[in-house]
C-alpha positions, 0 to 999 in steps of 0.5 A: 667685840668686848663682851658683857659678863653676866654673873648669875649663880642660879642656873636652871632647866626651864620646862615650859608646858602648855595646857587648857586650864590649870586645875589644882588637885587634878591630874593634868597633862601638858599639850606640849612641853619645851625645855631650855637652859634657864635662869635669869642670867641665861635669859639675859644672855639669850636676849643680848645675843639676839641683839648682836652682842657677845655675853658670857655667863658665870654660874653654877651647874651640877648633876645630869640636869646641869649637863643638860642645861650646858648642852641646851645652852651650847646648842643656842650658842650661849657661852657659859663658864660654870662652876661644876658641883655634885648637887643637881641644878634646879628645874623651873616649871612654867605653866601657860594656860590657853587663857594666857595665865602663867604659873611658875614653880621655881625650885630654890637651887642646890644648898651650897657650901660657903667654900664655893664662893671663892672659886665662883668669884675667881671664874668671874675675875677670869672673864673681866679681862676683855670685857666692857660691862658686868651684870649681876642677875637673879637670885642666889642659891641657898648657902651663898650670902647676900654679900656675894653681889657686893663683892662683885661690885667691888671686883668690877670697880677694881677692874674699872668696869661699870656694873649693873645689879639686877637683884632683889631683897638682901642681895640688892641691899648689900650691893647698894652698900657697895655703890654699884653703877646702876641698879634695875629693880622693879617697882616692888623690889625698889620699894622694898629695899627703900623700906616702904611697906606695901603690897607686891605689884599686881596693878595694871594701871599704867599711871600708878605704875609710872608714878611709883617707878619715878618716885622709887628711881629718884629715891634710890639714885643717890645710892648708885654711882651713875643711875637707877632704873626702875621697871614698871611692868606694862607701863614702861620704866624710869631712869634717874641720874644726876642729869635728870629723870626720864620715863619710857612708856612701853608699847603695846605687845601681845603677851605669850609668855611674860617670864624673862621679860625683865631679863630681856629688859636688862639685856637691852639696857646693857647693850645700849650702854655697851654701845655708848648710848645715852641713858635714856636711849639705852632705856628705850632699847631696854623697854623695846627688848622687854616688850618683844620678849613677852611675845615669844614662848622661850624666856628672853628670846627676841626677834630683832626686827620686832625689837626695832618696831617696838623701839620706834613705838616707845615714847621718851619723856623727861620729867621735871 
């Protein structure tokens, strides 16, 4: 099976703690804590693996926390190609209250030297043979320049491979300058890179989200080689290409942990493309995967039978 290669430098250890109610300034005790290999790239690989595809993740690990992340990933059957460093891998703490409210404490990651860029990219190049698709995902650790993602785009093109960029801020802007095949920002990330001043996405109004996603997808479509996907949270997602504009409405899902849903979304989209599906059908799988992910405690975890149920409930609309 031709693999999906995921370039996601900022690995982490996820600690998911459940408690009654978070009280700032108080001593809190989690009821239960679960630990798993984390970071957007590993969440994506977890979802792609659940959907029956092989994904290999290139990133950075360090210290005893990095060794723990590698061991946890191995237990799950996730394939890592890490660049090992001395500094400790970051820890991300996810607090889930009984009310469903989620609070996330993300560490920035180790501060890296520029001379790590070349060996890290060489790990990526080594995995491109026998691959069908490349995805770059997540934040860059301190010290790595935004241009790293643009270099990934050029490397994928040199190897005649399509590439999806799931990034934000300066890293997304730099990647767009290199003309990636597909980008997958959320509404706020897309509007930011377009230079549109606005508040970060907090609304749950589906029609507003849909309108903003469609407008952003159309505006960015000319800066990619193939298509632009804009995630619209609870509303669904839009995709724009030279062939048209579509929106897939998200089905109803019972939210247990929303963290990692965007990564599962990108995994579903990548899996659809790897299988040769049309863009709009890949988008339906992406929305179903993202919706299924919120129903699980572990970020990016999926139940394939639930993905199929949500797939059947998703609604595809072509927009004039």
